[in-house]
C-alpha positions in Angstrom: -1.7 9.7 -60.7 -4.2 8.7 -62.3 -7.5 7.9 -59.3 -7.6 4.5 -60.2 -3.9 4.3 -58.6 -4.5 6.4 -56.0 -8.0 3.9 -55.2 -5.2 1.3 -55.2 -3.0 2.9 -53.2 -5.7 3.5 -50.7 -6.6 0.0 -50.4 -3.2 -1.3 -50.4 -2.1 1.7 -47.3 -4.1 -0.3 -44.7 -2.3 -3.7 -44.7 1.2 -1.6 -45.2 0.8 0.1 -42.1 -0.6 -2.7 -40.1 2.7 -4.3 -41.4 5.3 -1.6 -39.7 3.1 -1.2 -36.7 3.5 -4.9 -36.1 6.9 -5.0 -36.3 7.7 -1.8 -35.0 5.2 -0.9 -32.1 6.4 -4.3 -30.4 10.3 -3.3 -30.4 10.2 -1.1 -27.3 8.4 -4.1 -25.4 11.7 -6.6 -26.8 13.9 -4.5 -25.6 13.0 -3.1 -21.8 10.2 -5.7 -20.8 12.6 -8.9 -22.4 9.7 -9.6 -24.4 10.5 -12.9 -26.7 10.6 -10.8 -29.4 12.3 -12.9 -32.8 10.5 -16.3 -31.1 6.4 -14.9 -30.9 7.1 -12.3 -33.7 7.3 -14.8 -36.6 4.3 -16.6 -36.1 2.8 -13.4 -35.3 3.3 -11.8 -39.0 2.4 -14.9 -40.7 -0.7 -15.6 -39.5 -1.3 -11.6 -40.3 0.0 -12.7 -43.6 -2.4 -15.5 -44.2 -5.5 -13.1 -43.1 -4.4 -10.5 -45.4 -4.3 -12.7 -48.0 -7.3 -14.5 -47.8 -9.2 -10.7 -47.1 -8.1 -9.7 -50.2 -9.0 -12.6 -52.0 -13.2 -12.3 -50.7 -13.4 -8.8 -50.4 -15.0 -7.1 -53.5 -13.5 -3.5 -52.9 -17.1 -1.9 -53.3 -17.9 -3.5 -56.3 -21.1 -4.9 -55.2 -22.3 -1.4 -53.7 -21.4 -0.1 -57.0 -23.0 -2.9 -59.4 -26.4 -2.1 -56.7 -26.4 1.7 -57.6 -26.2 1.4 -61.5 -28.6 -1.6 -61.3 -30.9 0.5 -59.0 -30.2 3.8 -60.9 -30.9 2.5 -64.6 -27.4 3.5 -66.0 -27.2 1.7 -69.2 -24.2 -1.3 -68.0 -22.8 -4.2 -70.5 -20.5 -7.0 -70.1 -17.6 -4.6 -71.4 -18.7 -2.9 -67.7 -18.6 -6.0 -65.6 -15.4 -7.3 -67.3 -13.8 -3.8 -65.8 -14.6 -4.6 -62.9 -13.5 -8.0 -62.5 -10.3 -7.1 -64.1 -9.8 -4.3 -61.2 -11.3 -7.1 -58.7 -8.2 -9.5 -60.0 -5.5 -6.8 -59.6 -6.6 -5.9 -56.3 -7.0 -9.4 -55.1 -3.3 -10.0 -56.7 -1.5 -6.4 -55.0 -3.0 -8.1 -51.7 -1.5 -11.4 -52.5 1.8 -9.3 -53.0 1.1 -7.5 -49.4 0.2 -11.3 -48.0 3.4 -12.7 -49.3 5.7 -9.1 -47.6 4.1 -10.3 -44.1 5.3 -13.7 -44.5 8.3 -13.1 -45.6 9.5 -10.6 -43.1 7.9 -13.5 -41.0 10.7 -15.8 -42.2 13.5 -13.2 -42.1 13.2 -11.9 -38.5 12.9 -15.6 -37.7 16.1 -16.5 -38.8 17.6 -13.1 -36.9 
């Protein structure tokens, strides 16, 4: 696995772990404390999915600080580098949109149980 894919996986793992946390942590409360899991969790997961989508759309994934460092140090930087950075940001944004859609799909699946 190359370095770019490792970085993408690192950024994508955080909302996936949060999804697992949101799904499995309330289950004991459902079984032992009469928490209405199937009433509340779809709403919580839907809101979390929308938050992940917007968070991924507005995040720069470290590109702003990288560009600042390049300009500050005076390294050569051309339009091809900017296009590469924009492409990587688009890929990460699409990954976050996909993860947000997974949240929303789980919300709909739980609501139909």
